[in-house]
N, C-alpha and C positions, 0 to 999 in steps of 0.2 A: 681457459679463461670465463666461463660460465658461474665457475667455483669463485673464482678470483672479483669477478662482479658481484655475487653474492655478500661476498664480503665487506665492498664498500660500504661507504655510509653516503646516507642520501645528500648530507653536505658536501660530498665530493664531485658528487654529480653535479649540483647545482654551481658552486663552484667556475669548474670548469665550465659549463654553457652561459656562465654570465662571462668569462672570459672571452670567448669564442662572440659574442654579442658587442664585447669592447671592441675586439679584433676588425669586426666585421663596419662598425663606425667609423676607424682610422681607414678601412679600405673605401669606404663611401666619400670619404675624405680627398682619399689619393685620388678616386678618380677623376672628383672634382679640380683637384690640382692640374691634373692631365689636361681638360678641357680649359684652363687659363692659360698654360703653358704653349695648347698648340695657335694660340691669340687668332681663331676662326670665331667667335663670338662678338655677338652687338655689344658694345662701350657698357649699354644699361643691364645687362647681362650679369655683368663683370659681379657687381655690388650683391645679388640678389645670392648668387654663386656662394659669394663669402660668409654670405649670412648664413648658410645651408651649412656651411665647415663650422661656424661659431655654433651654432645649433647642437650639431653630432659632439662638439667638445664638451658642450655644455651637458649632455646624456652622459659621457662618456667619465666624466665628474661625478655625477650621480652613480652610475654603475662603481666605478672606483669605494668611492664612500662605502656602499653596499658589501662591496666584496673584504672592507678593512672591516666591515663590522662581525660579517660573519667570521673571518679568519680569528676574529679576536673575543670571541663567543665561542670558540672550540671545533668549527665545521671542519677542521684538519685536525691530525696527529700532530702533537708537539713536534715530535723528530722532525716534520716537515715544515713546520712554522716559519725559518729561514728563507728556504725558496722558493714557497707560496709567498711569501710576502715580498721576496725581489721580484720571481714572475708579476705576480701584480702591478708592481713600479716600473718595471720594464715595457708592459704593454702600453703602461697610461703614457709613458714617455715619449710612444711611438706615437698617439694620438696629439697628444702636445704639439709634439714638432712638427707633426701634418698640417695644425692648426696655425702654425708660427709663418711656415710655408705663405700659405692661403694670405696670412696677415701681411705677411713680407711683400709678396706679389700685388697685391691691395694698396699697398703704400708705393708701391713701384709706378703702380697703375695711374693713381691719384698725382704725383709729380711728374707724370711724363718718361719714368726710364724705360718702363715697359714697350713704351713704341721706338724708342731708338734701336738703328741699325747691327748696332753688336749686342746689344740686351736679345734682340730677335733671333740671332745668330747665335747666341749661348744656348740661349731657352731652349731650340733645337733639340741639343747634345743634353741638357737637361729633363727635356721629356722623356729620350731614351730609356736614363737612370729611373723616371715615377713610373714608368712600365714595368720594368724590372720591381721597385718595389711594392707596385700592386701587385704583382704574380706571388712575391715572397708574404704579403696578408694573406693572400688566398691560401698559402700553401700552411699558413701559422694559422688561420681560421679552423680549416680540415683539422691540421694535426689536435687542435682541442676537443673538436668534435669526437674525432674516433678515439682519443686518447686513452680511454678506459674498456675500448672495444679490443682494437688491434695492433698490438704492440711491435709487430714487423714492420707494418704501414706506417705507423709512428715513426720507427725508424727509417724507412725510406724517404720519407719527407722531410726529416729534418737533412740527411744530405742533400736535398734537393735544395735549402735553403743553403745552405753551405756553397752550393755553385754559385746561387745566386748572389750571396754576399762577396765571392771570389769575384766575379764580372762584374759588380756594381765598384770595386775597388779598382780592376785596369781603369773602367769607363770614367772615374774620378778624377786619375791621375791624369786620363789624356784630355780632360775638360779643363783641369788648373793648367795644366801646360798652353793651352790654346789661349786661356784668361790669362795669364802672365803676360805673354808674348804681345795681347796688346797692347802694355805698358802704356805709353802718355796717349794715346789714341782714345781712353775712355777716362770720365770723372771718375775721383776716390769712389764719390758713393753709390756710381754704378759697379766697380767690383767689388766694393764692401759688400752692395744687392747681391751680385751673381756668385760671390764667395760664401755669402750665408745660406742662400739656396742649396749650391752642390752639398754643402757639408751638410748640411740639414738633413736632407735626402740619405744620403753616406750613413750616419749613426742610426737614420729609423732601419735599415736594412740591418745594420750590426744589432741593433736591439731586438730584432726577427731572427736573427741568429743565437740572439743571447737566452729569448723566450725559449725557441726551441729546444738549445741545449740542458735547460733550467727544467720544462716538460720532461724529455727523455729521464734526466738524474729521478725527477718528485714520482713518475710512473715506475721507473725501477725501482725505486725506493716502496712505495706501495704494494709489489710483485713477491716482494722477497720479506 
């Protein structure tokens, strides 16, 4: 592994470092989403928390642009270009979706939807999914930090994310069953709001799994 690290270009190390920072922004945003879903914060704090997420999203856009420029200027071997570009896109998608969830909650708050009985009950279930999503993000960030140093650990962490994704699929289906069972008891706008929240969280964990698998493939290619 020491010999392997000596063969790596500094550009590859910088690329994974920037990707880890991008994932950290998503994690920070997800932790804010958790706070919003818990519903135990004061009304005047909600908008300031949403502004934090907006700030993280803008910072993420800047990192994504830097990553794209690095790749364009040859920071990685041509053979890895497609996988690296897809990896950047998937990681950027995660932050975009976390931003969307925070914005969606803000809209629900301003229109009174977030305070309704049914929304609060479903939020409790969605909160459980957001906790696992945060764990998946923590794991993905760790993967990016150790990817060039410990391939065995990377594989172990990849397996952990796979478990998180399976669990979220189960939870998503249970929440959807509960949501649809409410039927005419909730308005169409409330139904769509809650549906988008759970679908977005599910997609985030799917993207974590995709990114993890891509990372394994990239590192495997670099080792041989």
